[in-house]
C-alpha positions in Angstrom: -6.0 -6.3 -2.7 -9.5 -6.7 -4.2 -12.3 -7.4 -1.7 -15.1 -9.8 -2.7 -17.8 -7.1 -2.7 -19.2 -8.8 -5.9 -20.3 -11.7 -3.7 -22.7 -9.4 -1.8 -26.4 -9.7 -2.9 -27.3 -7.6 -5.9 -29.8 -5.5 -3.9 -27.3 -4.6 -1.3 -24.7 -3.6 -3.9 -27.3 -1.5 -5.6 -28.2 0.2 -2.3 -24.5 0.8 -1.6 -24.3 2.6 -5.0 -27.3 4.8 -4.1 -25.9 5.8 -0.7 -22.3 6.3 -1.7 -20.7 9.6 -2.8 -18.9 9.6 -6.1 -15.6 9.2 -4.3 -16.9 6.2 -2.2 -18.5 4.6 -5.3 -15.2 4.9 -7.2 -13.3 3.4 -4.3 -15.7 0.5 -4.1 -15.1 -0.2 -7.7 -11.3 -0.2 -7.2 -11.5 -2.3 -4.0 -13.6 -4.9 -5.8 -11.5 -4.9 -8.9 -14.7 -4.6 -11.0 -16.1 -1.4 -12.4 -19.6 -3.0 -12.5 -19.7 -3.7 -8.7 -22.2 -0.9 -8.0 -25.1 -1.4 -10.4 -26.6 0.3 -12.2 -24.2 3.2 -11.8 -20.7 3.1 -13.2 -18.7 5.9 -11.6 -16.6 7.8 -14.1 -13.8 10.1 -13.0 -12.3 13.1 -14.8 -8.5 13.2 -14.3 -6.9 16.6 -13.8 -3.3 17.7 -13.8 -4.1 20.9 -11.9 -2.7 21.5 -8.5 -6.0 21.4 -6.6 -4.4 21.2 -3.2 -0.9 22.8 -3.2 -0.4 24.7 0.1 -4.2 24.5 0.7 -7.1 24.1 -1.6 -7.0 26.1 -4.8 -10.6 27.2 -5.5 -9.7 28.4 -9.0 -9.9 24.7 -10.0 -12.8 23.7 -7.8 -16.4 24.2 -9.2 -18.8 26.3 -7.2 -21.4 23.6 -7.5 -21.4 19.9 -8.4 -23.6 17.5 -10.4 -24.6 14.4 -8.4 -22.1 12.1 -10.1 -19.2 14.5 -10.7 -15.9 13.1 -9.7 -12.4 14.7 -10.2 -9.3 12.5 -9.8 -6.2 14.5 -8.8 -2.8 12.9 -8.9 -0.7 16.0 -8.4 1.0 17.1 -5.2 -1.2 17.1 -2.0 0.1 19.8 0.4 -1.8 20.9 3.5 -1.4 22.5 6.9 -3.5 21.7 9.9 -5.6 24.8 9.4 -6.5 23.8 5.8 -8.4 20.7 6.9 -11.5 22.7 7.9 -12.0 23.4 4.2 -12.6 19.8 3.4 -16.4 20.0 3.3 -18.7 17.1 2.4 -18.7 18.5 -1.2 -14.9 18.4 -1.4 -14.6 14.9 0.2 -17.4 13.5 -1.9 -16.4 14.8 -5.3 -12.6 15.1 -5.4 -10.4 12.0 -4.9 -6.7 12.7 -4.3 -4.2 10.0 -5.3 -0.9 11.9 -5.2 2.6 10.7 -5.6 4.0 13.6 -3.6 2.6 14.8 -0.3 3.5 17.6 2.2 1.9 17.7 5.7 2.8 20.6 7.9 2.1 22.0 11.4 0.4 19.0 12.8 0.5 17.9 16.4 2.9 15.2 17.4 0.0 13.6 19.3 -1.9 13.1 16.0 -1.2 10.1 13.9 -0.7 10.4 10.2 -3.9 8.4 9.4 -5.9 10.9 11.5 -4.4 13.8 9.5 -5.5 12.6 6.1 -9.1 13.4 4.9 -11.2 10.5 3.8 -10.8 11.4 0.1 -7.0 11.2 0.1 -5.3 8.0 -0.8 -1.7 7.5 0.3 -1.0 4.2 -1.5 0.9 5.8 -4.4 2.9 8.3 -2.4 6.6 8.0 -3.1 7.6 11.4 -1.7 6.6 12.6 1.8 7.7 15.8 3.6 6.3 16.4 7.1 7.1 18.0 10.5 4.8 15.5 12.2 6.1 12.1 13.3 5.2 10.3 16.5 8.1 8.7 18.4 6.5 5.3 17.6 5.3 6.3 14.1 7.4 4.3 11.7 5.1 1.3 11.7 2.2 3.6 10.7 4.3 5.6 8.3 5.3 2.6 6.1 1.8 1.0 6.5 0.2 4.1 5.3 2.8 4.8 2.6 3.9 1.4 1.2 5.6 2.9 -1.8 7.5 5.6 0.1 11.0 6.2 -1.4 11.8 9.7 -0.2 11.0 10.8 3.4 11.9 14.3 4.6 11.3 15.0 8.3 11.4 18.8 8.3 11.7 19.5 12.0 14.4 20.4 14.5 12.9 17.9 16.9 15.1 15.0 17.6 14.6 12.0 15.3 13.9 8.7 17.2 17.2 7.2 18.3 16.1 3.8 17.0 15.4 5.1 13.5 17.6 2.6 11.8 16.2 -0.5 13.2 12.6 0.9 13.1 12.8 1.8 9.4 14.5 -1.6 8.5 11.7 -3.4 10.4 8.8 -1.6 8.7 9.8 -0.3 5.3 8.2 -2.1 2.3 11.0 -1.2 -0.2 14.4 0.5 -0.2 14.5 4.2 0.2 16.2 6.6 -2.2 16.3 9.7 0.0 16.0 10.3 3.8 16.6 13.7 5.5 16.3 14.8 9.1 17.9 16.8 11.9 20.3 14.9 14.2 22.1 16.5 17.1 25.8 15.8 17.5 25.5 13.8 20.7 23.0 11.4 19.0 25.2 11.1 15.9 28.2 10.2 18.0 26.2 7.3 19.5 25.4 5.8 16.1 26.4 2.1 15.8 28.5 2.1 12.7 27.8 -1.5 11.9 24.1 -0.9 12.1 24.5 2.2 9.9 26.3 0.2 7.2 23.5 -2.5 7.3 20.9 0.3 7.0 22.7 1.9 4.0 23.1 -1.3 2.2 19.4 -2.1 2.6 18.4 1.0 0.6 18.6 1.7 -3.1 22.0 1.7 -4.8 22.2 5.5 -5.0 20.5 6.2 -1.7 21.1 9.6 -0.1 21.0 10.2 3.6 21.0 13.9 4.6 21.8 14.8 8.2 21.4 18.4 9.5 23.2 19.5 12.7 25.8 22.0 14.0 28.8 19.5 13.8 32.1 20.4 12.3 34.4 18.0 10.4 36.6 17.7 13.5 33.6 16.7 15.5 33.0 13.8 13.2 36.6 13.0 12.8 37.1 12.6 16.6 34.0 10.6 17.0 34.8 7.2 18.5 32.1 5.2 16.7 34.3 4.8 13.6 32.0 6.7 11.3 34.7 8.1 9.0 36.7 4.9 9.0 33.9 3.1 7.2 32.8 6.0 4.9 35.0 7.9 2.4 34.8 11.6 1.7 33.5 12.6 -1.8 35.6 15.4 -3.3 34.2 15.3 -6.9 31.5 17.4 -8.4 27.9 16.1 -8.3 26.3 13.3 -6.3 28.2 10.1 -5.7 26.8 7.2 -7.8 26.9 5.1 -4.6 25.0 5.1 -1.3 26.1 8.3 0.4 25.6 10.6 3.3 25.4 14.4 3.4 26.3 16.2 6.6 25.0 19.7 6.6 27.0 21.3 9.4 27.0 24.7 11.0 29.6 26.1 8.6 30.4 23.5 6.0 28.8 20.7 4.0 30.4 17.3 3.7 29.6 14.3 1.6 30.7 10.7 2.3 30.0 7.6 0.4 30.0 3.8 1.0 32.9 2.3 -1.0 31.5 -0.1 -3.6 33.5 -3.0 -2.2 31.9 -2.6 1.2 
């Protein structure tokens, strides 16, 4: 949402432009919804399709020195580990702006929030795909506030997903998901409320895919008393079901179930 920066006195806006880095100046222009907000400088950006930060910074695409007003706008994947963050020097955060659609965050502490992980020159507003092994137990509110366009979320960890994940996601998500993947032990799966699961599935996109990883067998799920297989149907055809569906990746076999269209 544009901020009324243009109502600030001209002198203050000019001083802001003088003090701001190219990244900050560009962000001010976007926040104000007016490219002329920081007179007399109009911050230009050079868009690149190179993977500047894919499994850490790639210095092949990063200049050894910068001109004062240089700004590179990168919309490709942003992929970092905790150890990579020390490389985000003032030159990097001041001259490269990351606005990715795909993001991968790995090896971060569970005590660290996602907003604390991201460097100041990384925007999460356009991210539709996120893979991470870091999610605080109470992190869904922050997750969807930070990633309002999130469509695919992959929690790549064997740590237990919060037991209230269905209600938490429904409460905080800004739009329907297309893909959700996480590890879920059998004892937690057996405690799922099937009515809540059906409500959750129907709130997502029409071809939504939920992928569950555990060591369960088909008999484990069949004997579950929560009625899971009574409300879902097994998919025996090739390819993905054109309906909302669930993948169970078990210890030995892989099963796919779908929500019947009439349900």
